[in-house]
N, C-alpha and C positions, 0 to 999 in steps of 0.2 A: 504494500500500500504506500502511496505517495501523498504526503500532507504538505500543503503550502500554507504558510501563515502570513497574513497581511495586516499592516497598520499604515499609518500615514507616511512616516519618514524612515522606517526600517532602522531605527536606532535603539529602541528600548523593548517594546512588547514583542514584536514579531521575531527579532533575533533571539530573544530569551526563549520563546517557544521553540524555535528551531533547535537551539542548543539543548534544551531540556529533553526533547523527544528524540534527539539524534541517535541515541543508543537503544531505543526500543526495538525489540526483535521484530523483524518483518516490516519495519517502517523506515521509509526514506523521508527526509525533511528538507525544506527550503523555506526561505522567507524573502519578502520584498516589501516595498512601500509604494503607495499610490500617488504621493505628492511629487511634484517636479524636482524637488531638492532631496529626494530620498537617497539614502546611502546606496541601496540597490533598488533601482526602479523596476517595477513589474514589467515583464515582457510577455508577449503572446506565447512564446515557447514554454515559459513557466506555467502558464494557465493550462496549456495543452498537456503538459507533463503530469499535472496533479490529478489525483483521484478525489481528494477532499480539499476544499479551500476553506480555511478558517479566517474570518475577519474579526477584528477586535470590536468594531462598533457598526451600527446600522448604516452610518454615512459611508463607511468603507464598502459595504455591499452595493449601495447606490452608485458610487464612483466606479466600482468594478463593472456593474451592469451597463453604465453609460459608455465606458471606454473599451470593454472587451466582450460585448454581447455575442459576437460571432463565435468566440472561442469557448463560451460558457455552456453550450448545448450539452445536456446530460451530465453536467457537473453538479456535485452537491456542495452548496455553500452554507457554512454554519456561522452564525453571528454569535460570538462569545459574550458580548456585553461587558467588555473589560475597558474601563475608561483610561485615559492617558494620565494616570496618577502614580506611576511606578517608575523606578529606575531599572536599568539593565540588571537582570539576575536578582532582583528584589525577592526576598523570601516569600512575602505575601503574594507577589505576582506568580511565582512558581507554584505555590499551593493552589491558587485560583485556576491557573492553566491546567494543572493535573486534575482538579475536580471537574472542570468543564469539558475537557477533552477526553478523559478516560473512557467514557461510554463509547466513543467512536473507534477506539483502538483495541477493542477486545476481540 
């Protein structure tokens, strides 16, 4: 299974998720941002690569749908509802990611 994690700038939440789940058995991870100034800006190739796409907020799903609608056919998009209140690898963020994502990785 391939999981893609998205946030705005790919600096805090989505790279944390990529790192946290990178060693899960049977799971490949990647992350990107949707903003123009993202560390790693989302590409069509990443969208096509992913089996599951996790976005941190509803606005990310809207931006994803606006800019990548052609590549999203038959893709499962999960809104995690995690606000931009955390630092990279914050313990609370890690716990929240594990809680919200675990059901999809069984």
